[in-house]
C-alpha positions in Angstrom: -131.4 199.3 -68.0 -131.8 202.6 -69.7 -132.9 206.0 -68.5 -136.4 206.8 -67.4 -138.3 208.6 -70.1 -141.1 211.0 -69.7 -143.8 208.3 -70.1 -142.2 206.2 -67.3 -142.0 209.2 -65.0 -145.6 210.1 -65.7 -146.7 206.5 -64.9 -144.8 206.5 -61.6 -146.4 209.9 -60.6 -149.8 208.5 -61.5 -149.3 205.4 -59.4 -148.1 207.5 -56.5 -151.2 209.7 -56.8 -153.4 206.7 -56.8 -151.7 205.0 -53.9 -151.3 208.0 -51.5 -153.6 210.7 -52.8 -152.9 214.3 -53.4 -152.9 215.4 -49.8 -150.5 212.8 -48.5 -147.7 213.3 -51.1 -146.5 216.8 -49.8 -146.2 215.3 -46.3 -144.2 212.4 -47.6 -141.9 214.7 -49.6 -141.4 217.0 -46.5 -140.4 214.0 -44.4 -138.1 212.8 -47.1 -136.5 216.2 -47.4 -136.0 216.5 -43.6 -134.5 213.0 -43.5 -132.0 213.8 -46.3 -131.0 217.0 -44.5 -130.4 215.1 -41.3 -128.4 212.5 -43.2 -126.2 215.2 -44.9 -125.7 216.9 -41.5 -124.7 213.6 -39.9 -122.4 212.6 -42.7 -120.7 216.0 -42.8 -120.2 215.8 -39.0 -118.5 212.4 -39.4 -116.3 213.7 -42.2 -115.2 216.6 -39.9 -114.4 214.1 -37.2 -112.4 211.9 -39.5 -110.1 214.8 -40.5 -108.9 215.4 -37.0 -106.5 212.8 -35.6 -107.6 211.2 -32.3 -104.2 210.0 -31.2 -101.4 212.4 -32.5 -98.1 210.6 -33.0 -95.2 212.1 -31.2 
């Protein structure tokens, strides 16, 4: 599979507009952005937890 060209992207945007309408898309993007932010926060919190040892070896 190759890269998406400008025609394919325009077709995807057109289908999204037809399915959801112009008013619903900003809400969907806002929800997607907040979900990604929460995911990054959670994944960075687990990365921080992994770097500290839970049982130090003596």
